[in-house]
N, C-alpha and C positions, 0 to 999 in steps of 0.2 A: 454402450461405449463408455470408457473411463477417460476422464479429462483431468490433466494436471492444471490447477488453477493457482494463479498468483494475484493477490490484490495488494496494490501499493496505496497506502492511505497517507494523505498529507493535509496539513492545515491549508485552508484557502488563503489566497493573497489578502493581506490586510489584517489577518488574525494574528495577534501577538503569539510568539513562540518563545516562552521563557527558557525552555530547555536548550533550544538552539542558541539563544543569546548567551547563556551561561557557557556553553561549549566554545562559542566564538570568542568570548572574553578570556577564556583560559588558554587558548592555543598559543598566543605569543609567549607566554611564560614557559611553555614547553618547547619553544624554538620553532614553532610553525607560524611564520609571518606570512602575510599576504592572503590569508584565508578570510573570506567574508561571505555574508548572506547565508549563514548556516541555518538550515531548517531541519527539524527532526520529524520523522514519520514512522510508520510501521509497515511491515510486510507480513501478509498472512498467506500461507500456502496450504493447500489441501487437494484431495482427489475427489472428484464428483462423478457419479454415474448419471448419465443422461442419454436420451435417444439421439440427439444431434448436437453439434457445436452451437447452433442457434438457440436451442432450448437450454443448454448449459449456460450460455451467456445471459439469457433472460433470468434464469434462476439465481445466478451469482449477482446480477444487478439488483434483483429483489432482496437478496440476502444483505447486500451492502446498504441499501436504503433502510431496511428494517432492523438491522442488528450490528453489522460490522463497522459502520461509520456513523458519525453525527452529521447528518446532511446540512445542518445549519452552519457548521464551521469547517467541515472536512470535505475533500474531494477524493475520489478513488480512481485508479487506473487498473483495469482488469486485463490479465493475459491468460489465455486458455490454449492448451495444445493437447493433442492426444497423449494419454499416459502410456508409458511402457508397461507391458504386461509381464510381471515377474512370475516365473514358474517354480 
């Protein structure tokens, strides 16, 4: 079965986010007042072949721990759903 996977990676609470801070400081000059607590992350999307949703989740979790994230400073949220089959 093919699964559409989305991994949302973000810095852990308490880890400095200089990119988010720069965006937050710039927004008032652009007319966007009232925006606060800006944090920047990344979204990784791919299709994975696996026998079941449970095995797909296990493989993606391992992929996150070993390659897609820095587990010391980042957390990840994994979303998996059956991928549409294109003909």
